[in-house]
Phi, psi and omega in degrees: 000126181281176186300317183294319177297317180296319181294316179299317180295319178298317181294324179293317178294321178295319178295322177297315179297325178298320179292315180294321177299316182295320179294320179295318178296320180294328180296337181290336184253331186232132175305143184304321182301326184265348183291138178245161175297325179299318180296320179294319179298315178298318180292327180276354181058047177230167178281151176303320180297323179290324176302319182288347174292324183265331183224120187294330181201183183292325176296322179298317178294320179298321178302321182293321180290318177296322176297319178299317179297317183290327177291321176294316177299323178297320176297319178293323180291322177299318176296320178293322182289339182274354181290147181292152179136177181284173177302319180291330174295319180294319178299316178297324178292328175295318179297315179292326177298319181293321178295316178295323177297316181296323181287321183283325184231070184298330179291325176291317179300315179298320179297320179292321180295321177293320180296317180294332183282339184284155184285124180268127173240215177285127182270124181300141179291141177059031177263169175293328177296317177298318180296321176297315178297323177296319178295322177295318177302319180296325177292318178293328178297325177294317179300313180302317181299319181290321177299313179297324176296323182289322176296322180292323182268000177086000182277346177236137183302132178283340182280004175292335177088222187304117179299326180292318177298324177295316181297317176297320181296314178298319177302310181300318183296310183287327177298318178295316179301315179299314180299318179296318176300325181281322190260339185244017184303315182293320180296316178296323182295329178295337178264008180077023182245121177274159175301322180296321177294319177300312181296314179302315183292320179297318178294321177298318179294317180297315182293319180297327182284342181258343183276150180298000000 
């Protein structure tokens, strides 16, 4: 690739980041369901037509945000997986890391929840949706690695079977717990249950179910 081609590619990537940044900023003020491409374009100081050059529709843009969220979550998971301890300790660290991620970046957690809720059909090749799914797969690979380490060191039951299935089950369990903590906090508080207590109990149940 020559200099001019490299420069054009860099400019293209910078413009794409500019649009995604603008969409993220707009999400802080406007619910995603109500957000429009026009609003994103105005915030990015670009024309609506130019936004559509990079993203074919609102869902395509959402996939780019979700991919960014998953890449950040993957970095957090890698850090958690590197902490000393047994495999079950690492899995618990991943769970706590996911809870902390959702608390620190609620707009990213919401983006992931929306992405998981959409109906999956055939994913277009080299699309933002495919890139997002690849980023999600990378996150699960970290979980699988920690589960396999736990089976190897005896801290996780070997009879759980497929490590990937276990990782997906744990993801679904903790994802649901986080959502309940976010949406039902006031209701739980009336029963004397704090969000922190809910998360701690969920992690304890998950770990007990995995240990020999």
